[in-house]
C-alpha distance (Angstrom), angle and dihedral (degrees) to the residues before:
residue distance angle dihedral
X1 . . .
X2 3.77 . .
X3 3.79 139.3 .
X4 3.77 138.5 -117.3
X5 3.80 109.3 -125.2
X6 3.79 131.3 -168.4
X7 3.81 124.3 -162.1
X8 3.81 111.6 -157.0
X9 3.79 115.2 -158.4
X10 3.79 89.4 25.3
X11 3.81 95.0 163.4
X12 3.83 94.8 56.3
X13 3.80 129.0 89.3
X14 3.80 94.4 -97.6
X15 3.80 95.4 38.6
X16 3.80 91.2 55.5
X17 3.79 89.9 49.4
X18 3.80 90.3 50.5
X19 3.79 89.8 55.6
X20 3.81 91.5 46.5
X21 3.80 93.4 50.2
X22 3.81 94.5 45.2
X23 3.79 86.7 56.0
X24 3.82 96.3 41.8
X25 3.80 93.3 50.4
X26 3.81 92.0 43.3
X27 3.77 94.8 -125.7
X28 3.84 107.8 -162.1
X29 3.79 97.9 -108.5
X30 3.78 124.5 160.4
X31 3.80 88.7 -169.5
X32 3.80 136.0 2.7
X33 3.80 117.8 -156.6
X34 3.81 121.7 -161.3
X35 3.80 113.2 -148.0
X36 3.79 131.6 -175.3
X37 3.80 141.1 139.2
X38 3.78 123.8 -48.9
X39 3.82 89.3 -100.0
X40 3.80 89.9 65.6
X41 3.80 98.5 52.0
X42 3.79 110.4 134.9
X43 3.80 96.2 14.9
X44 3.78 115.3 128.5
X45 3.81 128.4 -127.1
X46 3.79 127.9 -174.0
X47 3.79 123.7 -107.0
X48 3.78 107.5 176.2
X49 3.78 106.7 -61.5
X50 3.80 91.8 -18.4
X51 3.78 132.0 84.1
X52 3.79 117.3 -138.7
X53 3.78 122.6 -153.8
X54 3.78 111.7 -130.8
X55 3.80 116.1 -117.4
X56 3.80 127.5 -157.9
X57 3.78 114.4 -93.4
X58 3.81 92.7 -153.6
X59 3.80 91.5 60.6
X60 3.80 99.2 39.0
X61 3.80 120.1 114.4
X62 3.83 108.9 -147.6
X63 3.81 92.8 -161.9
X64 3.80 107.6 124.2
X65 3.81 93.6 17.1
X66 3.81 109.1 120.8
X67 3.81 102.4 -162.6
X68 3.80 132.5 10.3
X69 3.80 122.2 -162.6
X70 3.81 108.0 -153.1
X71 3.81 127.3 -159.6
X72 3.81 105.6 143.7
X73 3.82 102.0 116.6
X74 3.80 129.3 -79.6
X75 3.81 97.0 -86.9
X76 3.80 91.1 56.2
X77 3.81 94.7 43.6
X78 3.80 89.2 51.0
X79 3.81 89.5 62.7
X80 3.79 105.3 31.1
X81 3.82 105.4 33.0
X82 3.85 93.1 66.2
X83 3.80 88.9 43.8
X84 3.81 90.6 54.7
X85 3.80 92.4 43.6
X86 3.81 92.3 51.8
X87 3.81 88.6 54.4
X88 3.81 90.1 59.3
X89 3.81 96.9 -98.7
X90 3.82 117.7 133.0
X91 3.81 109.1 -128.7
X92 3.81 123.5 -149.2
X93 3.78 103.4 -168.6
X94 3.80 123.2 -161.6
X95 3.81 96.1 -172.5
X96 3.80 126.1 92.8
X97 3.80 95.6 -116.1
X98 3.84 100.8 96.6
X99 3.81 101.3 24.9
X100 3.77 98.9 103.1
X101 3.82 97.1 39.1
X102 3.81 105.3 121.2
X103 3.80 94.0 -139.0
X104 3.83 96.1 48.8
X105 3.81 117.5 79.9
X106 3.80 117.4 -125.8
X107 3.78 103.6 -150.2
X108 3.79 139.1 -162.4
X109 3.83 104.4 170.3
X110 3.82 94.2 -145.5
X111 3.81 91.0 50.1
X112 3.83 115.6 33.8
X113 3.80 110.0 4.7
X114 3.81 88.9 144.0
X115 3.81 88.2 72.5
X116 3.80 92.6 60.5
X117 3.81 93.1 91.3
X118 3.80 87.1 72.5
X119 3.82 89.6 76.5
X120 3.81 87.3 87.4
X121 3.81 89.3 73.6
X122 3.81 92.6 73.6
X123 3.82 106.0 -9.4
X124 3.83 88.9 -110.6
X125 3.82 130.6 114.0
X126 3.82 122.7 -171.8
X127 3.80 128.5 -141.7
X128 3.83 113.5 -143.6
X129 3.77 125.3 -123.4
X130 3.82 110.6 -72.9
X131 3.82 93.8 -116.9
X132 3.79 93.1 48.5
X133 3.78 90.4 48.2
X134 3.79 99.0 54.6
X135 3.80 91.9 44.0
X136 3.80 93.9 52.3
X137 3.82 94.2 46.6
X138 3.82 86.5 60.8
X139 3.81 97.7 39.4
X140 3.82 100.6 45.7
X141 3.85 97.1 79.4
X142 3.81 89.8 47.1
X143 3.81 91.6 48.5
X144 3.81 90.7 51.5
X145 3.79 89.8 54.9
X146 3.82 105.3 38.4
X147 3.87 107.0 9.0
X148 3.79 115.8 -117.8
X149 3.78 115.9 -112.9
X150 3.80 102.1 174.9
X151 3.83 138.8 5.3
X152 3.80 126.6 -161.9
X153 3.80 111.4 -173.8
X154 3.79 133.7 178.2
X155 3.79 115.3 -169.9
X156 3.79 131.2 -152.3
X157 3.80 101.2 -161.2
X158 3.79 126.0 -168.1
X159 3.79 122.9 -127.0
X160 3.81 92.1 -115.0
X161 3.80 86.2 77.7
X162 3.80 86.7 70.2
X163 3.81 94.4 50.4
X164 3.78 139.8 -106.2
X165 3.81 94.8 -54.1
X166 3.79 89.3 57.3
X167 3.80 91.0 51.0
X168 3.80 89.8 50.0
X169 3.80 89.8 49.5
X170 3.80 92.8 54.8
X171 3.80 90.0 49.2
X172 3.80 94.6 48.2
X173 3.80 94.8 43.1
X174 3.80 91.5 50.0
X175 3.82 91.1 53.5
X176 3.81 91.9 47.7
X177 3.80 92.8 49.7
X178 3.79 90.3 59.3
X179 3.80 92.7 53.8
X180 3.83 94.6 39.9
X181 3.80 91.9 -115.9
X182 3.80 123.4 154.1
X183 3.80 112.9 -84.2
X184 3.81 120.7 -148.3
X185 3.81 123.1 -161.7
X186 3.80 112.6 -141.4
X187 3.81 111.3 146.5
X188 3.81 92.7 35.7
X189 3.80 136.1 43.3
X190 3.81 91.7 -116.7
X191 3.79 139.2 13.9
X192 3.82 110.6 -61.4
X193 3.82 99.8 -168.5
X194 3.83 110.5 96.8
X195 3.79 88.8 -5.1
X196 3.80 143.4 87.9
X197 3.80 123.9 -135.7
X198 3.84 119.9 -152.4
X199 3.79 93.1 -153.0
X200 3.80 130.7 82.7
X201 3.82 115.3 171.9
X202 3.81 123.9 -15.5
X203 3.82 128.0 -35.0
X204 3.79 120.3 -101.4
X205 3.81 126.1 -144.2
X206 3.81 92.6 -98.6
X207 3.82 93.0 55.5
X208 3.80 96.4 -102.2
X209 3.79 120.9 116.5
X210 3.80 125.4 -117.8
X211 3.82 90.2 -108.2
X212 3.80 90.4 55.9
X213 3.81 90.0 46.8
X214 3.80 89.1 53.0
X215 3.80 93.1 52.7
X216 3.80 91.9 49.9
X217 3.79 98.2 46.4
X218 3.80 98.8 36.5
X219 3.80 90.2 51.7
X220 3.78 90.0 52.9
X221 3.81 92.9 48.2
X222 3.80 93.7 48.8
X223 3.80 104.3 33.8
X224 3.81 106.1 22.1
X225 3.80 141.7 -52.3
X226 3.81 92.6 -124.2
X227 3.81 94.4 64.7
X228 3.81 114.4 103.5
X229 3.81 112.1 -140.4
X230 3.80 130.9 -170.8
X231 3.81 118.0 -177.3
X232 3.79 137.1 -175.9
X233 3.80 113.7 -172.6
X234 3.80 121.2 -160.2
X235 3.82 131.7 -177.5
X236 3.81 113.4 -137.5
X237 3.84 132.7 -171.4
X238 3.81 95.3 -100.0
X239 3.80 120.8 119.4
X240 3.83 100.9 -145.8
X241 3.84 136.4 10.2
X242 3.78 131.3 43.0
X243 3.80 124.6 -124.1
X244 3.79 128.2 -158.6
X245 3.79 136.2 -165.8
X246 3.80 103.8 -150.5
X247 3.80 128.9 -170.0
X248 3.79 115.3 -170.3
X249 3.80 129.3 -170.8
X250 3.81 116.1 -162.0
X251 3.79 133.5 -157.7
X252 3.81 90.5 -133.9
X253 3.82 134.3 36.7
X254 3.81 117.6 -82.9
X255 3.78 121.5 174.1
X256 3.78 125.2 -146.9
X257 3.81 89.9 -113.0
X258 3.80 92.0 51.7
X259 3.81 91.9 48.0
X260 3.79 91.9 49.0
X261 3.82 91.4 50.3
X262 3.81 92.9 48.3
X263 3.80 91.9 49.2
X264 3.80 92.6 46.2
X265 3.80 88.8 60.5
X266 3.81 97.7 39.6
X267 3.83 119.7 111.5
X268 3.79 113.8 -106.7
X269 3.82 93.9 10.8
X270 3.80 130.0 110.4
X271 3.79 120.9 -173.1
X272 3.80 118.0 -144.3
X273 3.77 103.6 171.8
X274 3.79 116.0 143.9
X275 3.80 116.3 151.5
X276 3.78 94.6 -131.6
X277 3.79 138.9 86.0
X278 3.81 107.9 -58.8
X279 3.79 94.1 5.4
X280 3.81 93.1 133.4
X281 3.79 139.5 66.0
X282 3.81 124.5 -99.0
X283 3.82 129.4 -163.7
X284 3.80 93.9 -109.5
X285 3.80 90.9 56.5
X286 3.80 97.6 50.3
X287 3.82 98.4 46.5
X288 3.80 107.8 122.5
X289 3.82 92.6 21.1
X290 3.80 125.1 116.7
X291 3.80 97.8 -147.6
X292 3.79 134.0 92.6
X293 3.82 107.9 -128.0
X294 3.79 123.0 -149.6
X295 3.80 122.2 -162.4
X296 3.83 140.2 156.8
X297 3.83 93.8 42.4
X298 3.79 107.4 179.0
X299 3.78 142.7 145.6
X300 3.79 121.3 -88.7
X301 3.81 102.5 -138.0
X302 3.83 94.1 -165.9
X303 3.82 95.8 74.8
X304 3.80 134.7 39.1
X305 3.81 97.4 -112.8
X306 3.79 108.8 19.2
X307 3.79 137.4 137.5
X308 3.81 134.5 -176.3
X309 3.79 123.6 -152.2
X310 3.81 143.7 166.1
X311 3.82 116.7 -128.2
X312 3.82 123.8 -168.1
X313 3.81 131.8 177.1
X314 3.81 142.0 155.3
X315 3.80 102.1 -96.7
X316 3.81 94.5 -157.5
X317 3.79 93.9 52.3
X318 3.82 113.7 33.6
X319 3.78 90.6 10.4
X320 3.79 92.1 60.4
X321 3.82 125.6 -17.4
X322 3.80 101.4 40.3
X323 3.79 92.7 47.0
X324 3.81 89.9 54.4
X325 3.81 92.7 48.4
X326 3.81 91.3 47.9
X327 3.80 88.7 54.5
X328 3.81 90.0 49.3
X329 3.81 89.9 51.3
X330 3.80 90.7 52.3
X331 3.81 90.9 49.6
X332 3.79 89.7 52.0
X333 3.80 93.0 48.0
X334 3.78 100.3 45.1
X335 3.80 113.2 7.6
X336 3.80 104.5 43.3
X337 3.84 98.6 50.7
X338 3.78 94.1 163.2
X339 3.81 87.7 66.4
X340 3.82 100.7 36.5
X341 3.80 115.1 162.3
């Protein structure tokens, strides 16, 4: 048997990727419904070789819908995710709204799939922040072996993480820079073209930004409360894919060779780590790919058990849409037995 699926926020960057990945992975769907705001009614979005007409989220009755993949923004999820859940639909939410709720599981399938059963508390599952997600996919096998004590991460995050308008802004600003035209910052606090901006989301009282706060607290919820995390999140003029420089201190010894071998066998991870010109992955090269790439694995000589590495992944795919679809696949396999495929 097959499942009725709804994609909420279907006209956005992540929503379109959700539809693409559901089709690519041949998710057993009897029907896929594309939902968005009232302004998008009648627009068409692609689902494989089909075009789906967008329906209004406000008017949609989730009764009879098995799983809903949400990526409409936190304010919308706050209202409509509980409404869907109360109608018996299992919600997989990509926004930040439910992530830190104690009774809602925050899931990365390669990391903490055992926690998925907790969805029964409220019929809602949360996707982590895209930067947290790709980092933890790479760090989980190392944590299992040597136990992570401390993480220091600096991110280089693409503009697609801020939405389509942000991508358009980078494109337009870049063109204007070449013709010496005036450049206006709208999606960001400063010019993004030929620049980097050390701010993602709002500032907190302690001087960190909300994005940095997310990485710290989501890592603790998923991987362990005892792990110390320090994050600096930076927006860079790249269209798609986030990169991270990650320094990890372990409780126990772990050599570079051992780390490389563990990562080479880890689900969802590809190691590209040749100590030569170009022997590493860049964001432009991994756009459109489902894997988390790890490069530049090397010892940190300043601590007893430390490693440095470079982690890159497509933030729209593994960082958001693919993770949600993987969760849906696990629900279909093991939590909806009456419709096993």
